N, C-alpha and C positions, 0 to 999 in steps of 0.2 A: 474705372472708366463707363463714365456716366453717357449713357448713347440714347437720344431724343428722335421720336418720328413726327414729323408735321405733315397736312395736309390742308388741302383747300375744302372750302365748304360744299363743293361740290361730291365729295365724295361720298358714299352710300353706304353708313356701316351704323350699327344699332347706339344708339348711346350709352348704354350701360358700355359696350366693348370699350367705345372710346375714352368714358372715363377710367374704368379700370385701370388700361394702360396708359394713361396721360397723353393720349395722342394731341398737339397743339393744332389749334384750326387756323387757318387764311381764311377770315371771312370775306364774303361778297355781299356788295348790297344791291338790296334790288330794289327798283321801282315800279310800279302797276296803277296806272290810273294816277291819283291823288295821294296813295301811300307809297313809303317808304319802308322796307324789311331789313336787316342787317342778318343776313344767313349764317349762322355761328353754329348750326344744326342743335339749339334751344327746342325740346320738344313743343312748348307750350305754343312759341311762337309760329311753330312751323304747321302745327294744329290749327291755328286762327287763321294762317296762311290761306290755308286750303279751306276751311270751314266759309269765310267770309269775304275775302278779297279776290280769290282766284276762278279764273275758269270764261268770261265772257271774249267771247271774237271781237275781234278787231281793240279792244282795250289797249294803249299804249304801255309799253313795259318795257324794259331794260335791266341791263347788268352791269355792276362796276364793282373788278376785284380790287383789291389790295394793290396801292403803288409801289413803288421800290423804296419811299423812303419810307410810310407805315411797316413796309416788312424787314428793313432794315434795324427801325423803331423796337420791333417785336422783338429780335435779337438780342440787339444792346441791353435792352431792358430788362429781360426776360430770359431768353431761351441761353445764350451768353455765359449766365450765371445760374441755371439751371444744370445746364449739363457739358460735356466737355468734348461731345462729335453730335451733330443733327444730319439728319437722312428729313430732306423734303421733297416731298409726293406728289405731283400737279394732274392736274387734267392735261389731257393731250397737247402739248405747244401747239398746235396743226389747230385748235379750234380756242384756245385762248391766251392771251396775255400772261396769265397767272405765272407760266414756267419761264418768260424771259424777264417779267421782273423779278422774279426770286433769283434768280443767275444775277440780274444787275446790285439787287441787295444783298447777296452772299459777297461780291468781289469788295463791296465797300465796308461788310460786318468786318472781313478778314483780314482789312487793313487799320481798323477802328477797336479792334475788341481789345487788346491788352491792355491799355489803361482802368476799362470798364472793371476786367476782373481783378487788373490787381488791388483796384481799388476794393473790394469787396472781399481780398485775401487770397483769391485764387490767381495762381500763378502759370499755371500749366498752360497747354497750348489749346486753341481753339478751331474746330474746323466744320464745315458747313459743305455735304453734295446736295445737288439740287437732281434730283430724277425726274425725268416726262414717263409715267404711265402708258405714253402712248393710249388714251382710254378714258372712258370716260364713266360717271356714274357708279352703279356696281360694279364694274370692271376694275374703277379703282381701286376697291377697298379689294380685290385679294394681293395686290403689291401690298396696302397696308399691312394687313393680315399675316403676311410672309416676314413681312421687317419685326413686328413685334414679337413673333413665334423666334425668330435670329436673333433679336435681344436676349429674350427669358433665356435663348439655349446657352449664353455666354461665347457669340462670337463675336471677334475682334470688326473693328467698323469696313475696314477694305475686305475681308469676308462678305458682309454683309451688303454692302454696295454692289460687288462684283455678281453675287446669285442673284440681286434684285433686276440688275443692270441685264440679265441672262435671261430668268423669266421674263419681261417687259415685252420681247416680241413673240410669246408662244401664252400672251394671255388674251381671251377673248371676250367682245363684250356682247350680250345680243338685247336690243330692244324692240316691242313689239307696241307702237303708238295706239290709240283710241281715237283722236280727234285730227284727220291729215289736215283739214283746214289751219287750224290753231299751229299743227306742226310747219307749214307752208309757209303761214306768215311769219312767223318767228326767224325762218330758215333765210329766207328772203333779208329782212331787217338786217341780218348778220351776214349777208350777202352771200348765201350759200342756194345754189339755185335748182338743186338736186329733187326738191319736191313740187314740180311745175304745178300750177292751176290745174291742169285737164287731167291730171293724176290722182290729184286732189278732190275733185269733182266724182272722174268716176269710183274715185275707191270708196266715195261716201253713198254714191246711190247705187253700189252693189256690193256694200258693206266687206269691199277687200283694203285688206290691212297689209301695209310691207311690214316685213323680219329684216332690221336693220342691222348688221354687222358692225361691229367698231373692233380695230385690229391695227394695229402698226401705224398708227395716226390717221389711220381712212376710217367712214362708214361709207357701206355700200348696201343696197337693196338686195338680200340675197334669196328672199322667196315671198309669195304673195301669199293671203290666203283668204276665206273666207268669213269674216265674221272674228270678233275679238275673239272669246270665248275659243273659238276650236285653235285661232293662234296661241294662246295660250295652250292647251292641251299641246300642240305640236312642239311647241316651244322647250314646254315642260319635258316630254317625253325624250326629245334631242339632247337637254341637259341629261337625263338620266340614261341614256349611250352613253354619254361621252363619260359619264360616274362611273358605267362600268366596263366601260375601254382601259382605264384608269386616267386620274388627273396625275398631274406634275406637282400639282399641290393639295392638301387632303383642305381645300375651302371651297366652299361656292355661296356665291354671294349673289343676295336678290334685293329688289328695291320696284317699290311700288307708289304711284302716284295718288295715294288715299289710302283709307285705311288698311290694317295686313289683313284684317280678318275678309275683305272683300279678295284679297288675293287667297288669302288662303280657301276661300270658295270653289276659286277656278278649276274646270276639269284639269287633273293630272297633278296636282300638287301633291296631294296624298302620297300617290304611287312615287313620286320623286323624293319626297323624303323619306320615302321606307327605302329605296335604292339606297340615299344616301347614309342612313343607320345603317343599312348591312357593309355600305363600303365601309364606314368609317369615315365618311368625309362632312366636315362640320358645316351647317348652314346658319350662314350672318343675312339677317333679313331686316330689312329697315323701309320707312317709308321716304319714298323718294325726296332727294333735298327738295329745298324752294328751285336753287340755282336750277336743277334738272327740270324737276315740273314748269316752270316759266319758260323753257326750252323747247320742251318736248310735249307738253301736255298734261292735263289731268287724268289719272286714270292707266297711266303706260303704267309697262311693265318691264323692268330690265333684269338681266343676271350676267354673272362675267364669273370665270375660271381660268383656270390654267391649264391648256393641254397638247398633246400635240399636235402635226398640223392634218386638218379637216375638213372637210367639205358641211355646209348645214344640210343634213337629210334628217326624217324622223318619220318612222309610220309606214 
């Protein structure tokens, strides 16, 4: 039984992990100014994006996910031949059409895969399950890491799907943006009015930053902190408290909209790493995807984990 895992390019996981476990990527196309990028988690392209083309306020930008037809082609031309069962883990359906596109593609694939597999000498059934992670960026990675762990443990596809669907409501993502003006501009272009002009202006003037929680398909401001470094320290301390209290899976995912050495230099990072080593929690740190950065701004910090119900408090 060959089981494959598919994520979209907004899912923040280290490239070596994606490559080692052969996770397939649903790319997202980005246009910023006069430049077009395909976000397929290529490290060199991502570095070029951050270094040369990103970050100016007022610069027109948009994202375009794979269409239903493109996803169907990916399955019929490749995945239906490489695997017997595929799990597709998408960014929150409330934030992107990727989930709906994947669902529609999956229905079409199930009606068309048999002659494709028969031509390749494969006669067994092929199944596709699309799971809404109900979260964003680093928090998407938590579900994917658990899917890989379960596949390696030899679980069958039904057990894996049931476990992941039960894990999704207990997966939390937290994000700390640097530039509220950028965040506001992108949110308004996508029809999200949660970051108003006044709060952005006040936040910039006083260096007040929001801590944003992603959970069960919704994003909510759960705290406000003075200054990015103070906010990072509080976020890392909070994550450390969750690690000490006990996570539901032994994984913590981190992503940063820039060089990882900048994130590693933030206050509280080293202490969090010590707690993770002590608690046998594996850390998956990656540069934030181009898709994530184009929506929340350069220098944003995100983390995700699965844990029992809690409120955001730290320190």
